[in-house]
C-alpha positions in Angstrom: 33.8 75.4 84.5 37.2 75.2 86.2 38.1 72.6 88.7 40.6 71.5 91.4 43.9 69.9 90.4 44.2 66.3 91.5 47.6 64.7 91.8 47.7 61.1 90.7 50.2 58.9 92.5 51.7 55.8 90.9 52.5 53.6 93.8 54.3 50.9 91.8 56.2 53.5 89.7 54.4 52.4 86.6 52.9 54.5 83.8 49.4 52.8 84.0 47.5 52.9 87.2 44.3 50.8 87.7 42.2 50.5 90.8 38.6 49.8 91.9 36.3 52.7 92.7 34.9 52.6 96.2 34.1 56.2 96.9 31.0 58.3 96.2 32.7 60.8 93.8 31.4 64.3 93.5 34.6 66.3 93.5 34.9 68.5 90.4 38.6 68.2 89.4 41.1 67.7 86.6 44.6 66.2 86.2 47.1 65.9 83.3 46.7 62.2 83.0 44.2 60.4 80.7 41.4 58.7 82.6 39.3 55.6 81.7 36.3 54.9 83.9 34.1 51.8 83.8 31.1 52.0 86.1 29.8 48.4 86.6 27.4 48.6 89.6 26.5 52.2 89.9 24.5 55.0 88.3 24.1 58.7 88.6 25.2 61.8 86.7 28.6 62.3 85.1 29.8 65.8 84.2 32.7 66.0 81.8 33.6 69.4 80.5 30.4 70.9 79.2 28.6 67.6 79.1 26.2 66.6 81.9 24.5 63.2 81.4 22.8 60.4 83.3 24.8 57.2 83.4 23.9 53.6 84.3 25.6 50.3 84.8 28.4 49.5 82.3 29.0 53.1 81.4 32.5 53.6 80.1 34.2 56.8 79.2 37.7 57.9 78.2 38.9 61.5 78.7 42.2 63.2 77.9 44.2 65.1 80.5 43.0 68.5 81.9 39.3 68.0 81.2 37.4 68.7 84.4 35.0 66.0 85.4 33.1 64.4 88.3 30.8 61.5 88.9 27.8 62.0 91.2 26.6 58.6 92.3 23.0 57.9 93.3 23.0 56.0 96.6 20.4 53.5 97.8 20.0 53.6 101.5 23.0 56.0 101.7 25.4 53.3 100.5 27.2 52.3 97.3 28.3 48.7 96.3 31.9 48.0 96.9 34.1 48.0 93.9 31.3 49.6 91.9 33.7 50.7 89.1 37.3 50.6 87.8 39.4 53.6 87.0 42.6 53.7 85.0 45.0 56.7 84.7 47.9 56.9 82.3 50.1 59.4 80.6 50.5 59.9 76.9 54.2 60.0 77.4 54.1 56.4 78.6 53.6 55.2 75.0 56.4 57.4 73.6 56.2 59.3 70.3 58.4 56.8 68.4 55.9 54.1 69.3 52.8 56.1 68.4 54.3 57.2 65.1 54.2 53.6 63.9 51.6 52.8 61.3 50.2 50.0 63.4 49.5 52.5 66.2 47.5 55.0 64.1 44.1 54.0 65.5 45.4 54.4 69.0 46.9 57.8 68.2 43.5 58.9 66.8 41.8 57.5 69.9 44.0 59.7 72.2 43.2 62.7 70.0 39.4 62.0 70.1 39.6 61.7 73.9 40.3 65.4 74.1 36.5 65.8 73.7 35.7 62.8 76.0 34.4 59.6 74.5 31.5 57.4 75.8 31.4 53.7 74.7 28.6 51.2 74.3 27.6 48.8 77.0 28.8 45.9 74.8 32.3 47.4 74.5 32.3 48.1 78.3 31.5 44.5 79.1 34.3 43.3 76.8 36.9 45.4 78.7 35.8 44.3 82.2 37.9 41.1 82.5 41.0 42.8 81.2 40.6 45.8 83.6 40.1 43.4 86.5 43.2 41.5 85.6 45.1 44.8 85.2 44.4 45.7 88.8 46.1 42.5 90.0 48.9 42.1 87.4 52.3 43.7 87.3 55.0 44.4 84.7 54.4 43.2 81.1 51.2 41.3 82.0 49.7 44.5 83.2 50.6 46.3 80.0 49.2 43.4 77.9 45.9 43.7 79.8 45.8 47.5 79.1 46.6 47.0 75.4 43.8 44.5 75.1 41.5 47.2 76.5 42.8 49.8 74.1 42.4 47.3 71.2 38.7 47.0 72.1 38.3 50.8 72.3 40.0 51.5 69.0 37.8 49.0 67.2 34.6 50.4 68.8 31.9 51.3 66.3 29.5 52.8 68.8 31.3 55.6 70.5 30.1 59.2 70.9 31.8 62.5 71.8 30.9 64.1 75.1 32.2 67.7 75.0 31.1 70.1 72.3 33.5 70.9 69.5 34.3 74.4 70.7 34.8 73.4 74.4 38.0 74.9 75.7 39.4 75.1 79.2 41.6 77.4 81.1 42.8 77.0 84.7 43.8 79.3 87.5 44.0 78.6 91.2 41.5 81.3 92.3 39.0 80.2 89.6 39.4 76.6 90.7 38.5 77.5 94.3 35.6 79.7 93.2 33.9 77.2 90.9 34.6 74.2 93.2 32.7 76.0 96.0 29.8 76.8 93.6 29.7 73.2 92.2 29.7 71.8 95.7 26.9 74.1 96.7 24.8 73.1 93.7 25.4 69.4 94.3 24.3 69.6 98.0 21.4 72.0 97.4 20.0 71.4 94.0 16.6 70.5 95.5 16.2 74.0 97.0 15.6 77.3 95.3 19.0 78.5 94.1 19.4 82.0 92.7 22.1 83.4 90.5 22.7 86.1 93.2 23.4 83.4 95.8 25.9 81.4 93.8 27.6 84.6 92.6 28.1 85.5 96.2 29.7 82.1 96.9 32.1 82.8 94.0 32.7 86.3 95.4 31.7 87.9 92.1 28.9 90.2 90.9 25.9 88.3 89.4 26.7 89.8 85.9 30.4 88.9 86.1 29.7 85.5 87.4 27.1 84.8 84.7 29.5 85.6 82.0 32.3 83.7 83.7 30.2 80.6 84.2 29.0 80.4 80.6 32.4 81.0 79.2 33.9 78.1 81.2 31.0 75.7 81.3 29.5 76.1 77.8 26.0 76.7 79.3 24.4 79.4 81.4 24.0 78.8 85.1 20.2 78.2 84.9 20.7 75.7 82.1 23.3 73.8 84.0 21.2 73.8 87.2 18.2 72.4 85.3 20.3 69.7 83.8 21.5 68.6 87.2 17.9 68.5 88.5 16.6 66.7 85.4 19.3 64.0 85.6 18.2 63.4 89.2 14.6 63.2 88.1 15.4 60.7 85.4 16.9 58.5 88.1 13.9 58.7 90.4 11.5 58.1 87.5 13.4 55.0 86.5 14.3 53.6 89.9 11.4 54.5 92.2 7.6 54.6 92.1 7.4 58.2 93.5 4.6 60.3 92.1 5.7 62.6 89.3 4.6 65.7 91.2 6.6 64.6 94.2 9.7 64.0 92.0 9.4 67.5 90.6 9.5 69.0 94.1 12.2 66.6 95.3 14.5 67.7 92.5 14.0 71.4 93.0 11.4 72.3 90.4 9.0 74.9 91.8 6.0 73.5 89.9 4.8 70.5 87.9 4.4 72.7 84.9 8.0 74.0 85.0 9.2 70.4 85.6 7.3 69.1 82.5 8.7 72.0 80.4 12.3 71.6 81.5 12.1 67.8 81.3 10.7 67.9 77.7 13.4 70.4 76.8 16.2 68.1 78.1 14.9 64.6 77.3 12.5 65.2 74.4 9.5 63.6 76.1 7.2 64.0 79.1 8.3 62.6 82.5 5.5 60.0 82.4 6.5 58.8 78.9 10.1 58.6 80.1 9.1 56.4 83.0 6.9 54.2 80.8 10.1 53.1 78.9 11.3 51.3 82.0 8.1 49.6 83.1 
C-alpha cells in the first residue's frame, strides 16, 4: 500500500528529533527518516508495511525510512491521554558512514539494516528506554545525543525483538498512487463497521475492481478482503479485551455480517475463538 509523504521538520536544527505524541494518528504516510515509537498509555492497531497488528501499552517499534505506516488509536470516551507516547525521527546520515564502519558500531549498523523490515521490541525493553526518551525531549546538544545512544544501546542488546514486514515486502511510491490509496485507507478506517465492497473502494481509487485488486495486493502484500478482515479483527480484539460487550454485538460492531463469519475470521487471524481470546484477560 502506498502512502502520503510527510515532511519532518527539525526545529532545533539537530539530527535527532524527539517529541511526545498527543494526536490520534490514523494518517497513512511515509518519510525518509527512521522512526522510533514508544506507546506508553495507548492501544489500538498499528499498520507498518504489510503488517497489521494490535498494540497495547509499552509497545515500541523501529522502522526505517520510506516504510508506510500508521497508528490507529482506540479512544475511551472519544479522548486519548495526553503525552500517550514518544516519537523519535532521525536520519541515517546523522551517524555518518565513517562512524558506522567502526567495529564498535557493528551492532547498531545491523539494527538499522533490520529496521528496513520494521522491528517490534518487548515490553521490558520498551520500559528500559522510557526514561532516556523522556530526557531526550528536554535535553539539547551532547546530552540529547547521549540519551539517544543509551536508547540505541538497549535496542541493539534486545533479545526479544521480532520483524514486522514480510521478507519480500517492497514499496514503490508515486504521487497519484499515494492519493488513491490514502483515500481508500481513510474510507476503510472510517467505515470498517459497515459493509464494504471491492467495487466501492475501487471506485474511490478511480480504478476498475480487477485493476484495483491487483494493485492493492501488489503494494499491500494481502488482498483487499484479507486486509479489511484484519482491521475488523484487530478492533474486535480490543473490544473483547477492554469491554464486556456480548460477542455477537462485537461481531456486528466490527462489520462482520454474522456471528459464524466472525468466528471463522477471528480463528483464522488469532488461532482461537473470540470467547477463548477474552478468557485470557479475565
